[in-house]
N, C-alpha and C positions, 0 to 999 in steps of 0.2 A: 738346491732347486736347480740353480742355473746349469749346475755339471750334469744333471739328471735329463735336461731339455735337450742340451746340445747334441747329442748322438741321433735323437730322433728328429730334430730338426735339419741334421745334415743328410739323413736319410731321404727326409721328404725332399729338401732341395735336390739332391743327387737323382732322385727317381723322377723329378720335374724336369730337369737338363736332359735327362736320358730320353723322355718321352718327345721333348722338343727336338733333340738332335735326330731322332729317328725321323720324325714328320720332314725335317729339313734335308736328309740325307737320302729319303725314300724314293724320289724321283730317280736318283742316279744309283740305285741298288743294283741294277743290271750290269752296268759297265765296269763300276767298282768291283763286285764279285767276280767278273770275268778278268780283271786286272789282277786280283789275287792268284786266281789259277794259272793265270799264263805268266805270271812272275816266278812262280815256282817250276814252271817246265822250261822256261827260258834261263833260269839260273845257272845252268852249266854254261850256256854260251857266254853269260854275263861275266863268269869267272874267267872264261878264257880272254875276253876282251881286256879284263882288269890285270891280267898277267901281260898281255901284249902293251898296255898303256902303262905299266909301271906302277899299278896301284892308284892311278886316278880313277877314283870310281864314279865321279859324275861323268866324265867322258864316255867310260866303258858302258854305263847306262845308256847314254845317249846313242852310242852305236847300236846296243841291241834294240832299242826303240826303233831305230832307222830299219835294221833288218826287218822288225815286226812290220813297219809300215810298208816296206817293199813288197815283202810275203803276203799280206792280207789285204790291204787297202787297195793299192793300186789294181791287183788282178781282179777282186771284187768289182771295182768301178768300170773297167774295161768290160768285163764278163756281163755286167748289169746293162751297160748300153747296148751292148752286142744281142743281148737277149730281147731289149726293148725293138731293136731293129728287127730281128727276126719274128717277132710277135707282128710289128705294122706289116712287115710283107706277106706274112700267112694271111694277116686279115683281108690284104689287099687282094690276094689271089683267090680268096674263097669269094669276095666280094664279087669279084669280075666272073668267076664262074658261076655263081649265083646258086651253087649246091648241085650244079647238073651232075658233077662226077659223082658225087655221094649219092644223087638219085640213081644213076646207072649201076651203082654198084649195088643196091638193094635189089633195083629191078633185076639184075644178074641171079643174085641170091634167091628171088622169092621163088622160082619155078622149080629150082632144085628142092627147095623147102616145103614145096608143095606135094612132091611125090611122097615125101615120108610123113609129113603131118599136114593131112586135107585141111583147108580153110586158113593155112598161115599166109598164103600169099598176099592175101588182102590185110591182114594185120600188118605184114612188114611194109607195104606199100604206105599205110596209115602212118607207121613209125617213121618212115623215110621222111615224109612231108612235115610232120611235126619237128624230128630231128634237125632238118633245116633250119627252121625258124630259130629252134632251141640254139644252135650252135652260133648262127648271127648273133643273137642274143647274149650269149656265153662270151663271145670274142670281144663285143662292143663293151661288156663289163670290164673284161679283163684290160683291153687297152684303156679305157676311163679309169681304172684303179691304178694300173702302172703309172700315168700320167699323174696322178694324185700322191703316189708315194715319192716319186722323184720332185713334185712339188713341195715335199716336207724334208728336203735335203738339208735344212738348217738344223733339224733337230737329230738327223741322222749323224751329221758332223760333229754335233755338240757331244752327242754318246761318244764317237771316236774320240774325239779331242780328251775328254775326261778319262775313257779307257788308257790312253798311250800316257797322260800326264800322270795318271795315278801307276801306272806300270814302271814309268821311269823313277819315280819315288821311292815304289816298293823293292826296286832292284837295287836302287842306290842304299838306301836307308834300311833296307830289308831284316838284315842281320842285328842293328840296334832295336829294331821295333820287336822281333823276336825275343831278344833278352830283357827287354823291358816287360813284354807280356809275362815272360817267365818269373822275374823278379814280382811281379804283382799276383800273381797265382798263389793260392794258399796251396796247392799241391807241391809235393816235392817235387826239386829239379829234375830228378830223373824220370819221374812220370810226365811230368809236362815236355821233356825231350822225347819221350817214348810217343806221346800223342803227336808232336811236330814231326817226327820221323815217318810214322804212320800215316799221316795226312799226306805229307810229301809222297810216299808211294804211292796212295791212292790217286793223288791228283794226277801224276805222271801216268799211270795206268788207264785213268778215266779219259784222259785228253787223247794220249797217243792211240788208244783204243778207238775212240771216236774218228780220229782223223784218219786211221789205217781204214776203218770200216768206209768213209767217205771215200777214199782213193779206191777200193774194190768196188763199190757201188759204181764210181764214176766209170771206170775202166769197164765194166758189165754192160752199164748203159751205151758206153761208145760202141761196144762191139755189137750189141743188139740193133742200135739204129744202122750200123753199118751193113750187118746181115739182112735186115728188112728193108734198105733201100731208101733211107732218110738221108735227106742232105747234110753236111756237114757234121758227121759223127764225131770227129775229135772235140769241135767246138761243143755241142750238145753234153759230151763225156766230162769235159771241163766244168759247164755248167752244174751238171749233176752232182760234181763234187762237193761244190758250194749248196746246192739244193738238200743233199743228205744232211747237212748239218743245220736244216731249219724243221724242227719236228712241229707237229706229229705227220705233215703231209709228205716231206722229204723228197725222194726221186721222182714221185709222181707227179711233181710239178714241171718236169721235164718229159717222161713218159708220155703223159695223157696228151700232152700237144702234138707229139711224135706221132700217137695213134690218129689223132684227130687229122693230122695231114694226111696219112696214109688212106684214110677213109675219104676225104676230099678229093684226092686225086685218083679215086675208083681203085685202089689195091685192098681190096677186101680182106683177102687171106693173110697178106701181110701185116695189116692192122690187128687182126686176131692172133698172129704170131707174135708181134711186139706187145699185145697187151699180156699174153700168158709169160714171155719172156720176162717183161717188168716185174710182175707179179711174183713170179717163182724165182726167176734165176736173180733177179737185183733186189726184191723184198725180203727174201728169206735171208740174206747175208744181216741186215739189221736184226731180225728176229732172233736168229739162231747163232751166227757168229759173233755178233755185238756184245752179248752177255759173257761168251767165253772169253773174249779179249779183255774186257774189263775186270772181270771177276778177280784177274791173278793179283793186281797190286792191292786191290781194295779189301781180298780175303773174304770174299762174299759169295755166298752161292749163285750160279748163274739166273736161276729163277728170281732171287732177292735182287739183282742187279736190273733185271728186267723191270720187275716191279717198281723199283726206286727211280727207273728212268722215266716210267710213264707217270708215277706219281708225282715224281719232281717237275715234269713239264705240266701237269695240271697245278700244282701248288705254286712254281715261281714263275711259270713262263717258259719262253725258248732256253733261258739260262739253266732252266731244272734240268738239263739234260747232262749238265756237269754236276749241280748242286745236290741233285736228287740220290745218286750214290754216294758222293762224298758225305753228306749229312748220314745217310743209313752207316756208312763206314765208320763216321766218328762215334756215332751211338754203340755200335760194338767194340770200338776200343775202350770206350769209357765203362761198358760193361764187363768186360775183361779185367780192365784195371781196378773195377770196385770189387770185383771177385776176389782177385790177388791181395787188395787191401784189407778185406774182411778177413782172408786166411791169414795174413799178416799179424793183424790185430788179435785174432784167436790164438795164434800161438804164443803171442806175448803173454796174453792172460793166464793160458795155460802154465807156462813158465814161472810165473808169480806165484800161481797157487801152489805149485809145487814146491 
């Protein structure tokens, strides 16, 4: 009797522990997921440091994390503070101007539009009057919420801390952890290694593809700002690189303020040109080039990559930009493995019958 109860009791306790562990770790899901992803991407660099430090894995992992901090955290803080400063300056210039430049722009356009569309001039003037108040409200909201975001720096730094600590241990102990997971898995070691290798390729493809897209969009944004006369195009191009990794708005976080700046300073034609450039030249990179770059290592169709990106963002939040394609890639690997296993079992049964 006791022997029959023990397995059921163990399963019940195990299930309870899993549920409790999920709720304990759930607040840190995003930084932990990103640490797993970037431990795969940074593993070649870690191996080079390990060779340089002659097998001292702790020192190699610490050096790799140090490189990650320099490349990720410091530019983010510098550019974030610069973005806040630029937004405050824009808000101050618009407040001092009191919408006069924007009103002059619409007054210039109204007579031209009236020639082709009778009665449109009055509508444009009304829109200009309302747009001025709306833009002031929008900028007030932006400044207020940026301040609120910076006031929650403690939570942001906690996520960064968890990310880098988890990244350190995953780099240092990743090989042992992988071996332990393979040992616990009921699948053949060959199948486990195949899953691990395929996911490694998928992670590198998704992350490197996403970073390549961010760099391309940042360069195009900076070029657009330079062409249409927005100040500090290099700075805004660098900010667009970071904004590109913030789905689903992306580079619109940078292009939209540039368009508003041109409207506020009376450059209607340049504002329209920049809006078209941002939606066509910059925006199409994410929708067209993105799935192509990220489909190579994941072995997914570009349409499936695009759908997994959007669905991953909707389900996982911002980290879904990585987890969406990786989850679908894992599904394809498991389906392929299940098909091979079924064929092997079918061939084995046939040989036994014969």
